[in-house]
N, C-alpha and C positions, 0 to 999 in steps of 0.2 A: 356300356353296362351301367345300370342304375345302382345307387348305393343301397345295399341290403339293410333292412331295418334291424334284423337280428345279427349284428356284427359288432366286433369290438370297437372301442373308441379309436384305437390306433388305425385300424383298417378303414374306418369311415373317413378319418381325416386324410389318409393317403389318397383315397378315391376322390375326395373333394378337391384335392390339389391338382388333379389331372389337367384342368383347363389352364391353370397358372403355369404348370410345368411346360405345357405345349408351346407357350409363348417363347421359351428359351431354346427349344429344339430346332435345329437346322438340318434339312435334308440336303445332302450333296450327292447327286447321282453320278455313278461311274460308267464305265463302258458296259453296254448291254444291261442297263439298269433294271433291277427288278422292282423298283418302286412303282406304285400305281400311278399312271399318267394323270388320271382325272380326280382321284380321291385323296392322294397324299399331298400334304402342304409343302411342296418342293419349290414353289415360286411365291415370293412375298409372304411366306409362312401361312398360305391359305391354299386349299384345294382349288384346282383350275375351275371346277364346276361352280365354285363360289365367286369366281371372277369373270367367267364367261357364260353365255347362254349354252344350253345343252346342244344346240344346233351345231356347235363347233365339232362335236364328235362325228357327225355324219359328213361335215365338210372335209374332214381329214380321213374319211373312210376308216374310222377307228371303231373301237368297241368300248363299252362302259368299264370293263375290267382290264383294259389294255395296260401294259407296263410302259415305262418311259423308254425301255429298249426298243419298242416298236417304232419310235421316231428317231432312232440312232442307227448309224451304219459306219463301222470302222472309225469310231470317235468323231463322227460328224453328225450334226443335226439334219434330219431329213423330214421336212414338213410340206412336201408337195409344192404345187405351183398355184394353189388357190389364191385368189385376190380377196377372199372374204375377210372383212376387217378384223374379226377376232383372230383369224389365223395369222394375219400379218402382225398383229400385236404379239401373238405367241412367238413368232419368229424373232421379233425384237428382244423379247425376254430371253430366249434361248441363246441368242448371239452373245449375251453377256455372261453365259455360263460355260466354263471350260469343262470338257469331258476328259477325265483321266482317272486311272486307277479303278477302284471298286466303290460300291455304294457305302456311304458313311452317314452316321447320325452323330452330330457334334452338338455340344452344349454351347450355344452361341454366346451366352453371357459369360462363359468361363474361358474366354480367350481361344476358342476353337478346340478345346480338349474333347477327347472321346467321352461320350456320355457314361457316367458311372455315379454311384451313390455319393461319393465325396464331392464331385463337381456340382451335383444338384443341390446338396445341402448347403455348400458355401455360397451358392448363388441366390437361393431363396431365403435363407435365414436372415432375420433382421439383426442389424448390428447397432449396439447402443454403447454408451459410456459405462464401463464397469463400475459397480458401486464401491464406495470407499471401504466397506467391510470385507471385500473379497479376499485381500491378502491375509486378513486375520483368520477367516474361517478356513480357507484352503491353503494354509502355509505348508512349507516343506516338512515341518516337524509335527504336523497335525496327527491326532488320534482319530481314526475313522469314525468311531462312535460319537465322540464329542463334536467333531466337525459336522456330522449330519444333523445333530440336534441344534447346533449353532446356526446352521444354514436354514433350518425350519423356523427358528426364532426370527432371524433377519428377514425372512420372506413372509413372516406372520402366518405360518402354516402349522405351527405346533398345535396338536390336538388338545387344547384346553377345553374346559367344560362349557364355556360360552360358545365355542365353535361346534362342539358336539350337539348342543341344543339347536344350532342353526341347521344341522343335518337331521333334525327331527328325532334325535336320540333322547330317550327318556332318562335323563340324569339330573342329579341335584347340582345346582350351580355353585353351591357353597363350598369353599375350600376346606378340606378336612384338617388343615394345619392351623389356620387362623380364623376360620368361621366367617370370612368375607367372600363376596362373589369372586370367582376365579376368572381373571382376564389376563391375556398375554402381556398387556402393558403394565400390569401391577405385580405379576407373579415373582419377578426377580428384584423388585426394589420397593414397591409401595405397601407391602403387607407387613404386619407386625412381626411375623415369624422371620421374614427375610431381613428386616432391619435389625432384629436381634442377632442374627448370624453375623451381619457386618460389624455390629458393635463388639461381638466376642472376638473377632479377628483384629479389631483396632488395637494399636499399641497402647 
């Protein structure tokens, strides 16, 4: 399915991650597997029709929508006696796959865990060194309101007047307290009003 134009930012990003997520998903066929033989990426993380010519379907007397179970019998691979090279290659691939249990989809990059939201998130998310201000903002004794404001400041996302103008909002950039242009870098230290507050608290 294509990404709908009239959809939320979250939904668009989820749909755009499908190709990246598919790289981590591993198909493990079980007994009498219901996975699609030619269209599901159960060998080398690619559909068989992307690895072999379509003539292999007729060489195995198979059908386009056949399941993997059609080449299994009591836990054994049954691939006929054809000497057609693609069929021989497929036999080699299947000999390295043990048939047991039931069909499973596992998150390959997550140590073989069953696919769930937690495994997907921890595999795809980028990991970086936490910033030095993190313990200060999100401390054990934080006040939620102040922590959120501090987090916005550290991320330079506080909605000051200069940022509001960047969003094409019709606002006056002059600070109502000191008469100077309002910027995040100066609002807490460089304005006359703020410096006056610090001097009042000085011993």
